[in-house]
N, C-alpha and C positions, 0 to 999 in steps of 0.2 A: 660203438659205445652202447652199453646197456645198463639200465638200472635194475638190479636184482632184488634189493630189499629197501624198504623205507620204514623208518621208525619215527614216530612223532610223540612229543611229550608237551602237554600244555599249549598246544598250537590250535588257535581258534576254538572250535567246538570239541576238539579231541583231547581227552585226558591222557590216555596212553593208547597208541594205535600202531599196529605192525601190519605191513603189507608186503607180500612176496610176489614177484613177477616171474612167471614160468619162462625159462630160457627158450623153450620150444615155440613160443608165440612172439609175434612182433607187435600185434595190435591188441590193446586192452581197453575194454569199455567199462567205465565206472557208471553204473546204472542206478538211479535212485530219484525219488521225488525231490522237488525243489526244497532247499532248506536242510538237506541231509549232510551237506558238507563236501559235495563233489569238487566244487571249485577250490575249496580250502586245501584239498589234497594236491591239486595242480599248483596252487600257490606255494605250498611247502616244498614241492620239487623245484620250482623256479627259485625259491629262496635258497635251496641247497645248491643250486647252480650259480647264482649271481650274488647272493647276499642281499637281494632286494625283493620287493613285491611288485607285481605288475598292476596292482590296484593303487589308486590315489589315496592312500591312507598312511598314518604314522605307524611305526613299529609296535608301539605299546598296545595298539588295538588288536594285534595278532596274538597277544598273550591271553590264554584262557582266563576268564573271570575268576578272581580269587587267588591268582598266583602272580609271581613277579619275574618269571622267566619262561622261555620256550626253547625247545631243542628239536632240530630236525636232522636225522642221520640217514645216510644212504650207503649201500654197498654197490659199487660199480665195477664194470669189467670192460676193458677195451676190446679184446678178442676172446673167443671161447676158450682158448688154451692159456690165456694170461691169468696171473694171480689177480684176485679181487683187491679193490682199494676201498677203504672206509673213509667217508667224508662226513663232515659235521659242521653245522652252523647253529650257534646258540646265541640268544639275546636275553639280557636281564635289564630291568629298570631300577633295581635296588641292590646295594646302597647307592650305586651310580649306574647310569646307562652305559652298557658295554656289549659289544658284539664280538664273539670269538669264532674263529675259523680253524678247523683242524683237518689234517690229512693223515690217516693212520695214527690218530691220537697225538700228533705233533702239531702244536699251534703254528699258524701261518699268518702273515700279513695278508690283507685283502688282495693286494696286487699279486702275491705269490699263489693265492688260492684260485683266483679267477682264471678260467680257461681250462681247468682240469675236468669239468663236467659241463658241457654246453647244451642248452635247451633252446628250442624255438617255440614261442607261445602263439597260438591262434586264439583270439578272443573277440567276441562280438564288438567290443569297444575299439578294436584295432582300426576300425573305419574312421575314428577320430583323427588318426594320423594324417588323413587326407584333408581334413577340414579345420582343425583347431590350430592353436598357436605354434609358431616355429620351434619353441622349446621342446615339444613332443618329438619332433623329427630329429632335433639335435641329440636328444636322449637316445633315440633309436639308433642313430649312427654311432654314438659313443659306446653304447653297451655292446653292439655287435662287433665293432672294431677292437674294443678292449679285450673281448673274449678270444679273439683270433690273433692278436698281435700285442705282445707284452711291451714292445717299444711304444706303441700308440698309448697304452695305459700310462706309461711313465711320462710321455710327453704331455698328456692331458693333465696329469697331476702337477707337473712342473708349471704348465701354462697357468693353471688357476692360482697357484702360489705366487707366481710372478705378477699376475694381474692384480692380486690383492695388494702386493707391495707397491706396485705402480700407482694404484688408486690412492693409497695412503700418501704417497709422495705428491700426487696431484693436489690433495687437500693442503699439504704443507706449503706447496708453491702458491696456492691461492691465498693462504694466510700470510705469505711473505717471509716464511722462515727457511725456505729452501730455494735454490736457484733452478731456473728452467733447464739449464745445461745438464743438470743431474738426471734428466729424463733419458739422455743419450744411451747410457748403459742399460737401462731397463727396456728401452725400445729394442735394442739389439737382442736382449734375452727373450723378450716376448715374441719378437718376430721370428726368431729361430725355431722356437717350439710351435708357434702358430703355423708357420710354413709347413712343418712336418705333418701337423694335424690336417690341414687343408689338402695337402697332396694325397694323404691316405684316404680321405673322404672322397676326393675326386676320382681316385682309382677305383673305389668301390662303385661309385655312380657310373663310371665307364663300363665296368663289368655288368652292372645292373641293366644298362641299356642294351647290351648284347643278349641278355637272357630273358628279360621281361617282355620284350616285343613278341617273340615267337610263342612264348608261354601264354600271354594274354590272348593272342589270336587263336591259338589252339583251343583254349577254354571257351572263348566267346563264339567261335565259329564265324567271326566277321573279318573285316579288313581294316579295322581301326589301327591307327598308328599311336603307340604309346611312347612317350619320351620323358626321361627324367633329367632335370637340370640342377646342378649344384649352384646355388645362388650366393655370391660373395661380393663384397665391395672391393675385393682385391683380385686382380687379374690372375688366372691360374694357368700360366703358360709353363715355361721351363722353371726349374727350381731357382736358378739364379735370378731370373726375371721376377719371379714371385717374391723372393726375399727383398729385392731392390724396390719393387712396387709397394710392398708391405711397409718398409721403412719410410718411403716417401710419403705415403698416405698418413702414417702415424704423425709425421711432422706437420702435415697440413691440418690435422685435426687437434693439434695441441691446445690451441686457444679454447676450443669447445670442451675438450677433456678437462682442462684446468677449471673452466667455469662451472662445470657440473660435477667435478670430482670423480669421474668414471671413465673407463676406457671404452670408447664408442666404436672401435674397429677390431675385427678379429673373428676367429671361428666361433666364439661365444655369441655372435650376432648373425651367423650364417644360417642358411636354410636349404632345403631341397624342394623343388617344385615338380609336380606331375602334370603332363600335358596329354590330352586326347585330341588327335588330329589338329595340332597347333593351337588348341585352346586350353587354358588352365583347367585341369580336371575338375576341381571343386566348383567351377562356374557352369559346367555344362553336362556333367555326367549324371546318369540315373543311379539309384541305389544298387541295382543289379550290376551295373558297370563298376561301381565302387567295390562291391564284394569281389568281383572278378579280378580287379586290380590288386586288392589286398592278398588274395590267394596267389596271384602271379608274383607278387613281391615276396611273400613268404617262401614260395618254391625256389625263387632265385636266391634268397637268403640261405636256404639249405645247401644249394649248390656251391655258394661262396664259402660257407663253413667247411664243406667237404674238401674243396680245393685248397683252402688255407691250412687246414689242420690234418688232412688225410684221414678224417674220422667223421662218422655220421652223428649229428646231434640227436637228442631225444626230443620228440615232438609232443607238445601239450595242446590238445584241441578242446577248448572249453565251450560246449554247447554251440559249436559252429555249424554243424550239419543241419540243424533244424531250419536254418535260413537258406540252405543251398538246395537247388534242384538236383535231380539225379545226375545230370550231365556234369555239373560242377563237382559233385561228390566223386564221380568216376575219375575225373582228371586229377583231383587232389589225391585220391587213393593210389593212382598210378604213379604219382610223383613221390609219394612217401613210403612206398612198399618196402624199401630197404632200410628204413629207420624204425627204431622202436617208437611206438606211438601210443599215447594214453589219452583216451577220449572220454569226455563226460556227456551224458545224455539223460533226459528224463524218461524217454521211451526209446526202445531199440528200433522201433519203426521209423524214427527220425534219421536213422543211419541206414538208408536203403542199400547203399553200395558197400556196406561192411563185408569184408572177405570172410570166407568160411573158417579161416584159421584164427579168427579173433577170439579172445577169451573175455567173458563177461564177469565183472566183479560187482555183486549186488551190495549196495549200501543201505 
């Protein structure tokens, strides 16, 4: 997969901006001083890919001051001899908030759009994935699996709808207007979708453990053991055992759920944990080890996407190399050499391992 053209309108600091990516190059360096809008370009590409931002901001803040909408368009191509595809994401906040997705000028639902153009983002704040709240790691799992598996996205959407309806029923039971027995049908529904989600996440974690260990060792040059664990209140054995265990635990937690009016069990409460030599990573690792783990995680993610989709993602590297020594840069470039890669940097000297066929775009 390659991105050939990018068009922005009213996006962040860009009024109208067009950018073309030469097909003969794989690595593009967006070079410019801080504040020139390098990260904004990566954000627009990520928006074009997922319909979301990788920053913790609301969508209104992405609209250029004085306007009420933004548009980001791209022209993509799967293989050199294939026809190109035009994709577009636009957002307006007047007269009502609305986001529109289009493929070749035909409007699509988000679930239909997602997965047609896959990106992997490397950002300095990715390190927060290892240290901050579980919701960040759940978002990471959900976005990756939703882009590579349409059934996962459908199950996730169904799960959240069912959870909302189950929570409403819990409130009604607490108020005495509904019977506890009415939970049976909703427990069956939520357990079915939740089981599918947990299984898909566990399979990804199993894949991750096979890939991340040798990758981490190769980059670090050490003998450390990296292990990733999917953490759930529900046992993840066979599908039948998982479903039965899920239903059993839902019943055990009914009193608590009714008391608080919320579903306390399921994939919306699960997490992944990273271990370094049998110790929780965030409790014992240095910053250098954390950077190495994030690089290893992203490289494994690329491999997973290629395996699931038979296509390479577009890589977006936001000022990552300034924090990496030459050894880590070298290993990262080796892993991404077959993918189209767009890198931001304030100075080209920060990217010591940049290959000779990279193209620099000055901002």
